[in-house]
C-alpha positions in Angstrom: 0.0 0.0 0.0 1.1 3.6 -0.6 1.9 6.0 2.2 -1.3 7.9 1.3 -3.6 5.2 2.4 -1.6 3.2 4.9 -3.9 1.9 7.6 -3.6 3.4 11.0 -2.5 1.0 13.7 -4.9 -0.1 16.5 -3.9 0.7 20.1 -5.7 0.2 23.4 -6.1 4.0 23.6 -7.6 4.5 20.2 -11.0 5.3 21.8 -11.8 8.6 23.5 -14.3 7.8 26.3 -16.0 10.8 27.9 -15.9 11.0 31.7 -19.7 10.9 32.0 -20.3 8.2 29.5 -20.8 5.4 32.1 -23.6 7.5 33.6 -25.2 8.1 30.2 -25.1 4.4 29.4 -26.8 3.5 32.7 -29.5 6.1 31.8 -29.9 4.5 28.4 -30.4 1.1 30.1 -33.1 2.5 32.3 -34.8 4.1 29.3 -34.6 0.8 27.3 -36.2 -1.0 30.3 -39.1 1.4 30.4 -39.6 1.2 26.6 -39.6 -2.7 26.7 -42.0 -2.8 29.6 -44.4 -0.3 28.0 -44.4 -2.1 24.7 -45.2 -5.4 26.5 -48.0 -3.8 28.5 -49.6 -2.5 25.3 -49.0 -5.4 23.0 -49.0 -8.3 25.4 -45.8 -9.6 23.8 -42.2 -9.6 25.0 -40.5 -7.9 22.0 -37.0 -6.7 21.5 -36.5 -3.0 21.1 -35.5 -3.0 17.4 -35.3 -5.5 14.5 -38.4 -7.1 15.9 -39.6 -8.6 12.7 -37.3 -11.1 11.0 -37.8 -12.1 7.4 -35.9 -15.4 7.9 -32.9 -17.2 9.2 -30.7 -18.9 6.7 -27.8 -21.3 7.0 -24.7 -20.4 5.1 -20.9 -20.3 4.9 -18.4 -17.5 5.3 -15.5 -18.4 3.0 -12.3 -16.4 3.9 -10.3 -15.7 0.7 -6.8 -17.1 0.3 -3.6 -15.1 0.0 -5.0 -11.9 1.5 -2.4 -9.1 2.0 -1.1 -8.7 5.5 -3.3 -5.7 6.3 -6.4 -7.7 5.5 -5.3 -11.1 6.9 -6.3 -10.2 10.4 -8.2 -12.0 13.2 -10.9 -14.2 11.7 -9.5 -13.5 8.3 -5.9 -14.4 9.0 -6.1 -17.8 7.2 -8.1 -19.1 4.4 -11.0 -21.2 5.6 -14.8 -21.8 5.7 -17.1 -21.2 8.7 -20.7 -22.2 9.2 -23.0 -19.3 9.7 -26.5 -18.4 10.6 -27.8 -15.2 8.8 -30.8 -13.2 9.9 -32.6 -10.6 7.7 -35.0 -8.2 9.4 -36.9 -4.9 9.4 -35.4 -2.3 11.7 -38.6 -1.1 13.3 -39.4 -1.6 16.9 -42.8 -3.1 16.2 -43.9 -5.7 13.6 -45.3 -3.9 10.5 -46.2 -4.5 6.9 -43.2 -5.1 4.7 -44.6 -2.6 2.2 -44.0 0.2 4.6 -40.7 2.2 4.3 -38.1 1.1 6.9 -34.5 0.3 7.5 -33.5 -3.3 6.9 -30.9 -5.4 8.7 -28.5 -8.3 8.2 -26.9 -10.1 11.1 -24.3 -12.8 10.6 -23.4 -15.3 13.3 -20.2 -17.1 12.5 -20.1 -20.4 14.4 -17.3 -22.4 16.0 -14.6 -19.7 15.8 -11.4 -20.3 17.6 -9.3 -17.7 19.4 -9.4 -15.3 22.3 -13.0 -14.2 22.8 -14.5 -11.2 24.5 -16.5 -12.1 27.7 -20.2 -12.0 27.1 -23.0 -12.8 29.6 -25.6 -13.7 26.9 -23.9 -16.5 25.0 -22.6 -20.0 25.7 -20.3 -20.7 22.8 -17.7 -19.0 20.6 -19.2 -17.0 17.8 -18.2 -13.9 15.9 -21.3 -11.8 15.1 -21.4 -9.1 12.5 -24.5 -6.7 12.6 -25.4 -4.4 9.8 -28.1 -2.1 8.4 -28.7 -1.0 4.8 -27.3 2.5 5.4 -23.6 3.5 5.8 -24.0 5.6 9.0 -25.9 5.5 12.3 -28.4 8.2 13.5 -26.6 9.0 16.7 -23.0 10.1 17.2 -22.3 8.7 20.6 -23.8 7.5 23.9 -25.0 11.0 24.8 -26.8 11.4 21.5 -28.3 8.0 21.8 -29.5 8.7 25.3 -31.2 11.9 24.1 -33.1 10.0 21.5 -34.1 7.2 23.9 -35.4 9.8 26.4 -37.5 11.4 23.6 -39.0 8.0 22.8 -39.9 7.5 26.5 -41.4 10.9 26.9 -43.4 10.8 23.6 -45.2 7.6 24.7 -45.6 6.2 21.1 -46.7 9.5 19.6 -45.0 9.7 16.2 -45.4 13.4 16.0 -44.0 14.0 19.6 -41.1 11.7 18.9 -40.2 13.4 15.7 -40.5 16.8 17.2 -38.5 16.0 20.3 -35.8 14.2 18.3 -35.4 17.2 16.0 -35.6 20.1 18.5 -34.2 18.6 21.6 -36.6 20.9 23.5 -34.8 24.0 22.0 -37.0 26.2 19.7 -34.0 27.8 18.1 -33.7 26.1 14.6 -30.0 26.8 14.7 -29.7 24.3 17.5 -31.8 21.6 16.1 -30.5 18.2 15.2 -30.8 18.4 11.4 -28.2 15.9 10.5 -29.4 13.2 12.9 -33.0 13.6 11.7 -31.9 13.4 8.1 -30.2 10.1 8.8 -33.3 8.8 10.6 -35.4 9.7 7.6 -32.9 8.2 5.2 -32.8 4.9 7.2 -36.5 4.6 8.0 -37.7 6.0 4.6 -36.2 3.3 2.4 -38.7 1.6 0.1 -39.1 -2.2 0.2 -36.5 -4.2 -1.7 -35.5 -7.8 -1.8 -33.3 -8.6 1.2 -30.6 -10.0 -1.1 -30.5 -6.8 -3.2 -29.3 -4.4 -0.4 -25.8 -3.6 0.8 -25.5 -3.7 4.6 -23.1 -1.6 6.6 -21.7 -1.9 10.2 -22.0 1.9 10.6 -19.6 1.8 13.6 -16.0 0.5 13.6 -14.3 -2.5 15.1 -10.8 -3.5 15.8 -9.4 -5.4 12.8 -6.4 -7.2 14.3 -3.5 -4.7 14.1 -5.8 -2.1 12.5 -9.3 -0.6 12.7 -12.1 -1.0 10.2 -15.7 -0.8 9.3 -17.4 -3.7 7.3 -20.2 -4.3 4.9 -21.9 -7.1 3.0 -22.5 -6.4 -0.7 -24.6 -8.6 -3.0 -22.7 -10.3 -5.7 -24.2 -11.5 -9.0 -26.5 -10.2 -11.7 -30.0 -11.1 -10.4 -31.1 -7.8 -9.1 -33.8 -7.4 -11.8 -35.3 -10.7 -10.9 -35.3 -9.7 -7.2 -37.1 -6.5 -8.0 -39.8 -8.3 -10.0 -40.3 -10.8 -7.2 -40.8 -8.0 -4.6 -43.2 -6.2 -6.9 -45.3 -9.4 -7.3 -45.4 -10.0 -3.6 -45.6 -6.4 -2.6 -49.2 -6.4 -1.4 -48.5 -9.2 1.1 -47.6 -8.0 4.6 -44.8 -10.5 4.7 -43.5 -9.9 1.2 -39.8 -9.9 2.1 -40.1 -13.2 4.0 -41.9 -14.7 1.0 -39.4 -13.3 -1.5 -36.5 -14.6 0.6 -38.1 -18.1 0.9 -38.9 -18.3 -2.8 -35.4 -17.2 -3.9 -33.5 -19.5 -1.6 -35.8 -22.4 -2.6 -34.5 -22.2 -6.2 -31.0 -20.6 -6.0 -28.1 -19.7 -3.8 -27.3 -16.2 -2.7 -23.8 -14.7 -2.6 -22.5 -11.6 -0.8 -19.0 -10.1 -0.7 -17.9 -9.4 2.9 -15.7 -6.4 2.7 -13.7 -4.2 5.2 -12.7 -0.5 5.0 -9.5 0.1 6.9 -9.1 3.3 8.8 -6.4 5.5 7.2 -7.2 9.0 8.5 -8.0 10.3 12.0 -9.7 13.5 10.8 -12.0 12.0 8.2 -12.5 8.6 9.8 -13.5 9.2 13.5 -14.1 6.4 15.9 -16.3 8.3 18.3 -18.8 9.6 15.7 -21.0 6.9 14.1 -22.8 9.5 11.9 -19.7 10.1 9.7 -19.3 8.1 6.6 -15.7 7.2 6.0 -14.7 8.3 2.5 -14.1 5.5 0.1 -11.9 7.8 -1.9 -9.4 7.6 0.9 -9.9 3.9 1.8 -12.1 1.7 -0.4 -13.9 -1.4 0.8 -11.9 -4.5 0.0 -13.3 -8.1 -0.1 -11.9 -10.5 2.5 -14.6 -13.3 2.3 -17.6 -14.5 0.5 -20.9 -15.2 2.3 -22.7 -18.0 0.5 -26.3 -19.0 1.3 -27.0 -22.2 -0.5 -30.4 -23.4 -1.7 -32.5 -24.3 1.3 -36.0 -24.3 2.7 -35.7 -21.5 5.3 -39.4 -21.8 6.2 -38.5 -25.0 8.0 -36.3 -23.1 10.4 -38.4 -20.1 11.3 -40.6 -21.7 14.0 -37.8 -23.6 15.7 -37.0 -22.3 19.2 -33.3 -22.5 18.5 -33.5 -19.9 15.8 -36.2 -17.7 17.4 -34.1 -17.3 20.5 -30.8 -16.6 18.8 -29.1 -13.5 20.2 -27.1 -11.4 17.7 -24.7 -9.0 19.4 -21.6 -7.1 18.2 -19.9 -8.0 21.5 -20.1 -11.7 20.6 -16.6 -11.3 19.1 -13.0 -12.2 19.1 -10.7 -9.8 20.9 -9.2 -9.2 17.5 -12.5 -7.7 16.4 -13.5 -5.8 19.5 -16.3 -3.2 18.8 -15.1 0.4 19.1 -16.7 3.8 19.7 -19.5 5.1 21.9 -22.4 3.5 20.0 -20.8 0.1 20.4 -20.1 0.7 24.1 -23.8 1.4 24.5 -24.6 -1.8 22.6 -22.5 -3.8 25.1 -25.2 -3.2 27.7 -28.4 -2.6 25.6 -28.2 -5.7 23.4 -28.1 -8.3 26.2 -31.0 -6.5 28.0 -33.1 -6.5 24.8 -32.4 -10.1 23.9 -32.9 -11.4 27.5 -36.3 -9.7 27.5 -37.6 -12.0 24.8 -37.1 -15.2 26.8 -38.2 -16.5 30.1 -35.5 -16.4 32.8 -35.8 -20.2 33.4 -35.6 -21.2 29.7 -32.4 -23.2 29.0 -30.4 -22.1 26.0 -31.0 -24.2 22.9 -29.1 -24.9 19.8 -30.0 -25.6 16.2 -27.5 -28.6 16.4 -30.2 -31.2 16.9 -32.3 -30.2 13.9 -30.0 -28.5 11.5 -26.6 -30.1 12.1 -25.1 -26.8 13.4 -24.2 -25.4 16.7 -25.5 -21.9 17.6 -25.8 -19.7 20.5 -28.7 -18.8 22.8 -28.8 -16.1 25.4 -28.9 -16.4 29.2 -31.3 -13.7 30.4 -30.1 -11.3 33.1 -33.2 -9.1 33.0 -36.2 -10.9 34.4 -39.9 -10.3 33.5 -40.5 -9.6 37.1 -38.5 -6.5 36.6 -41.0 -5.4 34.0 -43.9 -5.8 36.5 -42.0 -3.4 38.9 -41.4 -0.9 36.1 -45.1 -0.8 35.2 
């Protein structure tokens, strides 16, 4: 690589953690608890906070490419190899809704049976490397304080869309010069995306991770030339409330799906911040480069959807090798918010299950640390 785009090294002090961030994260946790309990009280269901509606879980393989250059041969990608995966496609919304409605869409990859030094996590019982992405390159909150402000708006608005939008934009300040225009534009760009086949979108990490000796963001980009057929399929099924699930099922019944898993190495401190997840790292300075292929072979994913082992899977960016530790304030919030949300979906006494028995794969459940009795107290 040239000196102009040489990747910056990772170090243990690469993050800049505000002195009051721990307090902000605890306040986020309290807000999430209130939102979860309120949703349960109104709907009668124990739902996660976001990505509630899954279009399907698919079995697949992550195939690490051979002969990667040193700067890309890091962590999980150090050696050529093939890993079993479970991949979930989902809507981003906090409540189940018709697929025809605009919304952000997500892809979560759980790489199974990885070997190496793992980060500690309370909500898993086996070694997995999880990659979580949405179909937009940036997040709608810069850091923990930004995220806290938005969660508090949701709590105070009590499901009023108008009050939520107004509070998120103004922050209670009626001077338009102080309004949060950029964050609201990102929210609109994410939530306003029209329906598309789950296999036709590019999915981004939005926040960085450690990449062995370096730092990177990652994405999954569709490979192949079938985008027109995907569009026709979604149009044909568009009137169905579960159009994306049906499209994914029909596609995987007849053909395989292929994505390029790519990383973007951090090469500049000013233009590639770690602590601001609303900034898109310029590809002109550091292009995304393919390190693996994600293959979803032909399969009947409808057979997996009602199995407890898949319904209870917890996807968490902190299910990770130390070589791929999540970085930045948004990821530090996720360290506490994700286990809380996933635990809420399952009874405290339920034993973790695995798809091993029915699908010849091991997978990871989550051990709850937030009981439903807590929700009673909150209400």
